[in-house]
C-alpha positions as CSV (number, residue, x, y, z in Angstrom):
1,M,115.7,83.9,129.4
2,H,119.1,82.1,129.1
3,R,117.3,78.7,128.8
4,W,115.0,80.1,126.0
5,W,117.9,81.5,124.1
6,K,119.9,78.3,124.4
7,T,116.9,76.2,123.3
8,R,116.2,78.3,120.2
9,W,119.8,78.2,119.0
10,M,120.1,74.4,119.7
11,R,117.3,74.0,117.1
12,W,119.3,75.5,114.2
13,P,121.3,72.2,113.5
14,I,118.0,70.5,113.2
15,I,116.7,73.1,110.7
16,W,119.9,72.8,108.7
17,R,119.6,69.0,108.5
18,R,115.9,69.3,107.4
19,I,116.9,71.8,104.6
20,W,119.9,69.6,103.6
21,M,117.6,66.6,103.2
22,W,115.0,68.6,101.4
23,P,114.5,67.3,97.8
24,G,114.9,70.7,96.3
25,F,118.6,70.6,97.3
26,W,119.3,67.1,95.8
27,P,120.3,68.3,92.3
28,L,123.1,70.5,93.8
29,R,124.1,67.6,96.0
30,A,124.4,65.4,93.0
31,D,126.8,67.9,91.4
32,L,128.8,67.8,94.6
33,H,128.9,64.0,94.5
34,L,127.0,63.8,97.8
35,P,124.5,61.1,98.8
36,L,121.0,61.7,97.4
37,G,117.6,60.8,98.7
38,P,115.0,59.0,96.5
39,N,115.0,60.1,92.9
40,T,111.7,62.1,92.4
41,H,113.0,64.0,89.3
42,S,112.7,63.3,85.7
43,P,114.3,60.1,84.3
44,L,115.3,62.0,81.2
45,P,118.9,63.1,80.9
46,E,119.3,66.7,82.0
47,E,120.6,68.0,78.6
48,T,117.7,66.3,76.8
49,R,115.1,67.6,79.3
50,M,116.4,71.2,79.0
51,A,116.5,71.2,75.2
52,L,112.9,70.1,74.9
53,R,111.4,72.5,77.4
54,I,109.0,75.3,76.1
55,P,109.8,78.8,77.4
56,V,107.1,80.6,79.3
57,T,106.9,84.4,79.8
58,I,104.7,85.9,82.5
59,L,103.2,89.3,81.6
60,T,101.9,91.2,84.6
61,G,101.2,94.7,85.8
62,F,98.6,96.5,87.8
63,L,95.0,97.3,86.6
64,G,95.0,99.7,83.6
65,A,98.8,99.6,83.1
66,G,98.3,98.6,79.4
67,K,99.2,94.8,79.4
68,T,96.5,93.8,76.9
69,T,97.3,96.8,74.7
70,L,101.0,95.8,74.6
71,L,100.2,92.2,74.0
72,N,97.8,93.0,71.2
73,R,100.6,95.0,69.4
74,L,103.2,92.3,70.0
75,M,101.0,89.6,68.6
76,T,100.9,91.4,65.2
77,E,104.7,91.0,64.9
78,P,106.2,88.1,62.9
79,G,108.4,87.3,65.9
80,F,105.3,86.4,67.9
81,G,104.4,83.3,65.8
82,D,104.0,79.9,67.3
83,T,103.1,81.3,70.6
84,A,100.3,80.1,72.9
85,V,98.6,82.9,74.9
86,I,96.9,82.3,78.2
87,V,94.9,85.1,79.8
88,N,94.0,84.8,83.4
89,E,91.1,87.1,84.3
90,F,89.8,88.0,87.8
91,G,86.4,86.5,88.4
92,A,84.2,84.3,86.2
93,V,83.8,86.6,83.2
94,D,86.5,86.4,80.6
95,V,87.0,90.2,80.0
96,D,90.6,90.3,78.6
97,G,90.0,87.3,76.4
98,G,87.3,89.2,74.6
99,L,89.7,92.1,74.0
100,M,92.4,89.9,72.4
101,E,92.7,90.6,68.7
102,G,94.6,88.9,65.8
103,V,95.0,85.5,67.5
104,G,94.4,83.7,64.2
105,D,95.4,80.1,64.3
106,R,97.7,80.5,67.3
107,A,96.9,78.3,70.3
108,F,94.8,80.4,72.8
109,A,93.2,79.5,76.1
110,S,91.5,81.7,78.6
111,S,91.4,80.4,82.2
112,T,89.3,82.0,85.0
113,G,90.1,82.4,88.7
114,C,92.1,84.6,91.0
115,L,95.8,84.2,90.4
116,C,96.8,84.9,94.0
117,C,94.8,81.9,95.4
118,T,93.9,79.2,93.0
119,V,95.1,79.9,89.4
120,S,98.5,78.3,89.6
121,G,96.9,74.9,89.4
122,D,94.7,76.0,86.6
123,V,97.8,77.3,84.7
124,R,99.4,73.9,85.0
125,L,96.4,72.1,83.7
126,T,95.9,74.6,80.8
127,L,99.5,74.3,79.7
128,L,99.5,70.6,79.7
129,R,96.1,70.5,77.9
130,L,97.5,72.8,75.2
131,K,100.6,70.7,74.9
132,D,98.7,67.4,74.6
133,A,96.4,68.9,72.0
134,A,99.3,70.1,69.9
135,E,101.1,66.8,70.1
136,S,98.0,64.9,69.1
137,G,97.2,67.2,66.2
138,K,93.9,68.4,67.8
139,G,95.3,71.9,68.5
140,P,97.8,74.3,67.0
141,A,101.5,73.7,67.6
142,F,103.4,76.2,69.7
143,S,107.0,76.7,70.7
144,R,106.6,79.2,73.6
145,V,103.9,80.6,75.9
146,V,102.8,84.0,77.2
147,I,100.7,84.1,80.4
148,E,99.0,87.5,81.0
149,T,97.9,87.8,84.6
150,T,95.1,89.8,86.1
151,G,96.1,93.3,87.4
152,L,95.1,92.3,90.9
153,A,97.4,89.2,91.1
154,D,100.6,88.5,92.8
155,P,102.6,86.6,90.1
156,A,104.5,84.5,92.6
157,P,102.1,81.5,92.6
158,V,102.4,81.2,88.8
159,M,106.2,81.5,89.0
160,Q,106.3,78.7,91.6
161,A,104.5,76.4,89.2
162,F,107.6,76.4,87.1
163,M,110.0,75.9,90.0
164,T,108.9,72.8,91.8
165,N,106.4,70.7,89.8
166,D,108.2,67.8,88.1
167,M,105.7,67.7,85.2
168,M,106.2,71.4,84.6
169,L,109.9,71.2,84.9
170,D,110.1,68.4,82.3
171,H,108.0,70.3,79.7
172,F,108.4,74.1,80.4
173,V,110.9,76.6,81.6
174,L,110.2,80.1,82.9
175,N,111.7,82.6,80.5
176,G,111.1,85.6,82.8
177,V,108.6,88.0,84.3
178,V,107.7,91.2,82.4
179,T,105.8,93.9,84.4
180,V,104.1,96.8,82.7
181,V,104.0,100.0,84.6
182,D,101.9,103.1,83.8
183,A,104.1,106.2,83.7
184,A,101.2,108.5,84.5
185,T,100.0,106.7,87.7
186,A,103.0,104.6,88.8
187,Q,104.0,106.8,91.8
188,E,100.6,106.8,93.3
189,T,99.8,103.2,92.5
190,L,103.1,101.9,93.9
191,S,102.7,104.0,97.1
192,R,99.2,102.6,97.7
193,Q,99.0,99.1,96.3
194,D,101.0,96.2,97.7
195,E,100.1,94.0,94.7
196,A,101.7,96.6,92.4
197,R,104.9,96.7,94.4
198,R,105.1,92.9,94.4
199,Q,104.6,92.8,90.6
200,V,107.5,95.2,90.1
201,G,109.6,93.4,92.7
202,V,109.6,90.1,90.9
203,A,110.2,91.5,87.4
204,D,113.1,90.7,85.1
205,L,112.0,93.3,82.6
206,L,110.0,96.4,83.3
207,V,108.0,98.1,80.5
208,I,106.9,101.7,81.1
209,S,103.7,102.5,79.2
210,K,101.9,105.7,78.4
211,T,105.1,107.8,78.1
212,D,103.2,110.0,75.7
213,L,101.1,111.1,78.7
214,A,103.8,111.5,81.4
215,D,107.5,111.8,81.7
216,P,108.9,108.4,82.8
217,A,112.0,109.9,84.4
218,P,110.5,110.4,87.9
219,V,109.4,106.7,87.9
220,L,112.9,105.3,87.1
221,D,114.4,105.7,90.6
222,L,111.3,104.1,92.1
223,L,111.5,101.1,89.8
224,H,115.2,100.6,90.2
225,G,114.7,100.6,94.0
226,L,112.0,98.0,93.9
227,A,113.6,95.8,91.2
228,P,117.3,96.7,91.2
229,N,118.4,94.0,88.7
230,A,115.5,94.4,86.2
231,E,116.0,96.1,82.8
232,V,113.7,99.0,82.1
233,V,112.3,99.8,78.6
234,T,109.5,101.9,77.3
235,A,106.5,100.3,75.6
236,Q,107.4,101.9,72.3
237,D,110.7,100.1,72.3
238,M,109.3,96.8,73.4
239,T,109.3,94.0,70.7
240,A,108.3,90.4,70.5
241,E,112.0,89.5,70.1
242,R,112.8,91.3,73.4
243,L,109.9,89.7,75.2
244,F,111.2,86.2,74.4
245,S,114.9,86.8,74.9
246,I,115.0,87.3,78.7
247,A,116.1,83.7,79.5
248,A,116.2,84.7,83.2
249,Y,115.8,81.2,84.5
250,D,117.4,79.0,81.8
251,L,120.9,79.6,83.2
252,A,122.8,76.4,83.1
253,G,125.8,76.7,80.8
254,K,125.1,80.4,80.0
255,P,127.5,82.5,82.1
256,P,126.9,85.7,79.9
257,V,123.2,85.4,80.6
258,V,123.9,85.2,84.3
259,A,126.0,88.4,84.0
260,E,123.0,90.1,82.5
261,W,120.6,88.5,85.1
262,L,122.7,89.8,88.0
263,R,123.7,93.2,86.7
264,F,125.8,95.0,89.3
265,A,126.6,98.7,89.7
266,A,130.4,98.4,90.0
267,A,130.9,102.0,91.1
268,D,128.7,101.5,94.1
269,T,130.5,98.3,95.1
270,H,134.1,99.4,94.6
271,H,133.9,103.1,95.5
272,H,131.1,102.9,98.1
273,H,129.4,106.1,97.1
274,H,126.5,104.9,99.2
275,S,126.2,103.8,102.8
276,H,126.4,100.1,103.4
277,H,123.3,100.5,105.5
278,S,121.1,102.2,102.9
279,P,119.1,99.6,101.0
280,N,116.5,100.6,98.5
281,H,113.3,101.4,100.4
282,H,110.1,102.1,98.6
283,G,106.8,101.8,100.5
284,S,106.6,98.4,102.2
285,V,109.2,96.8,99.9
286,T,113.0,96.8,100.4
287,A,115.6,95.5,98.0
288,Y,118.8,94.4,99.8
289,C,122.0,93.7,97.9
290,F,125.0,91.8,99.2
291,T,128.5,90.7,98.0
292,A,131.1,88.3,99.3
293,E,134.7,87.7,98.2
294,V,135.1,84.3,100.0
295,A,133.4,81.0,99.3
296,V,130.6,79.7,101.5
297,E,129.6,76.1,102.1
298,A,126.6,74.9,100.2
299,A,124.8,73.8,103.4
300,T,125.3,77.2,105.0
301,M,123.9,79.0,102.0
302,Q,120.9,76.7,101.9
303,A,120.3,77.0,105.6
304,A,120.3,80.8,105.3
305,I,117.7,80.8,102.5
306,G,115.6,78.4,104.5
307,V,115.7,80.7,107.5
308,M,114.7,83.7,105.3
309,Q,111.7,81.7,104.0
310,Q,110.7,80.7,107.5
311,S,111.2,84.2,108.8
312,F,109.4,86.2,106.1
313,G,107.1,83.7,104.4
314,P,105.1,85.3,101.6
315,D,106.9,88.6,102.2
316,L,110.1,87.1,100.8
317,L,109.4,88.3,97.3
318,R,112.6,87.2,95.7
319,V,116.1,85.9,96.3
320,K,118.5,85.9,93.3
321,G,122.1,85.2,93.6
322,L,125.3,83.9,92.0
323,I,127.2,82.2,94.8
324,E,130.8,80.9,95.1
325,V,130.4,77.6,96.9
326,A,133.4,76.0,98.7
327,E,132.7,72.6,97.3
328,T,132.9,73.6,93.7
329,P,135.8,76.1,93.3
330,G,135.6,78.0,90.0
331,R,132.0,77.0,89.3
332,P,129.4,79.3,90.8
333,V,125.9,78.2,91.8
334,V,122.8,80.1,90.7
335,V,120.2,80.3,93.5
336,H,116.6,81.6,93.1
337,A,113.7,81.6,95.5
338,V,110.2,83.1,95.4
339,Q,108.5,83.1,98.8
340,H,108.6,79.6,100.2
341,I,109.6,78.0,96.9
342,L,113.3,77.4,96.2
343,S,114.2,76.6,92.6
344,P,116.7,73.7,92.2
345,P,120.2,75.3,92.4
346,R,122.2,75.2,89.1
347,L,125.9,74.8,88.9
348,L,127.5,76.8,86.1
349,P,130.6,75.6,84.2
350,A,132.5,78.9,84.9
351,W,132.1,82.4,86.2
352,P,130.7,85.0,83.8
353,E,133.4,87.2,82.2
354,D,134.6,90.0,84.4
355,M,132.6,88.8,87.3
356,T,134.0,87.2,90.5
357,G,132.7,86.9,94.0
358,S,129.2,86.1,95.3
359,R,126.3,88.4,94.6
360,L,122.9,88.2,96.3
361,V,119.7,90.2,95.9
362,V,117.0,89.8,98.5
363,I,113.7,91.7,98.0
364,V,111.5,91.7,101.1
365,A,108.1,93.2,101.9
366,G,106.2,93.9,105.1
367,P,107.0,95.5,108.4
368,G,109.6,92.9,109.4
369,R,111.8,93.4,106.4
370,N,114.4,95.4,108.4
371,Q,115.3,92.1,110.2
372,L,117.1,90.8,107.0
373,P,120.5,92.5,107.6
374,P,120.9,91.0,111.1
375,L,119.8,87.7,109.8
376,M,122.4,87.8,107.1
377,G,125.0,88.8,109.6
378,A,124.2,85.8,111.8
379,F,124.0,83.2,109.1
380,L,126.2,84.6,106.3
381,P,128.8,86.9,107.9
382,E,130.9,86.5,104.8
383,F,128.5,88.8,102.9
384,T,128.6,92.6,103.0
385,Q,125.6,94.8,102.3
386,V,126.1,97.3,99.5
387,G,124.1,100.5,99.0
388,Q,122.7,100.2,95.5
389,G,121.2,97.4,93.5
390,W,121.7,95.4,90.4
């Protein structure tokens, strides 16, 4: 037993080195003036590349939640102009595409396939095809994109397409994930359907539909538990302007946006009204929230996220954080991961106003999710678990 334990722990330096050498970490290492590996990223200057990218919003929600109804209404608003719409439908028959109304001369493409297994590649091809057509004059021009997913899909594969692929990173930026939730059926659906819980867990904005049929109040605690840092609005209050203003992933140089992205319940942190060991449990998904008042080394943070990804795999729904890194005092680093994909870390010019100290949200599914707190204690002892979310 002693030899096994020793052998396992001797492997961690190797794991850290592999993570440190991983290309996804090179952008942060460049900011820290550390040696880089081969340059596999865009030759364009960072400022130019970011300014030219087209924002993409993912609209998701379980079957019957009202995604298409909401999208049809938003498409009639003037603020929806110059938008390309991609509908991903489960199976070979384009059902939702036939329901779309008022598309007019906007760019529109319907791609088929199951999101959770093969459609992320199809989304990439569809977007690049639309962009090429617009640039060559063979198709309508557009300045943003909405992707409506099938109700049976886990949005993570589509999100990952905008986090790692160099071609996508050069041309598109993920604006955010909007999840529509049916007020009348949410409690039963979220208690029974793992896909529905995952759709809520990755959301940046939650839209509660059918509030004329059911009181949304009982659903709010459930939603805040699954997605503690997501804003919640009703479908009646949803507008095209709100849909396109999330900017959850275009964070460099925007500290106020980061403050919104990582909303924090200050009372819960400073007054500790809740137990430090009472994360938000709902069904098979748990949202854990952590804070730290001291800086951590970049390699240590990277190693911890890597261990989370190895330990939980596809059950690691989301990691979102604003981290004080020892190598860059006064300039926090934004980290974001979905399952096994880690978005390139971004170094902000300054801390958001009235915000200091590292903040980390980890949303985990599956029976092994209760192993996250001891993992954090082993790899990031500087972080303290807090009771309520952001």
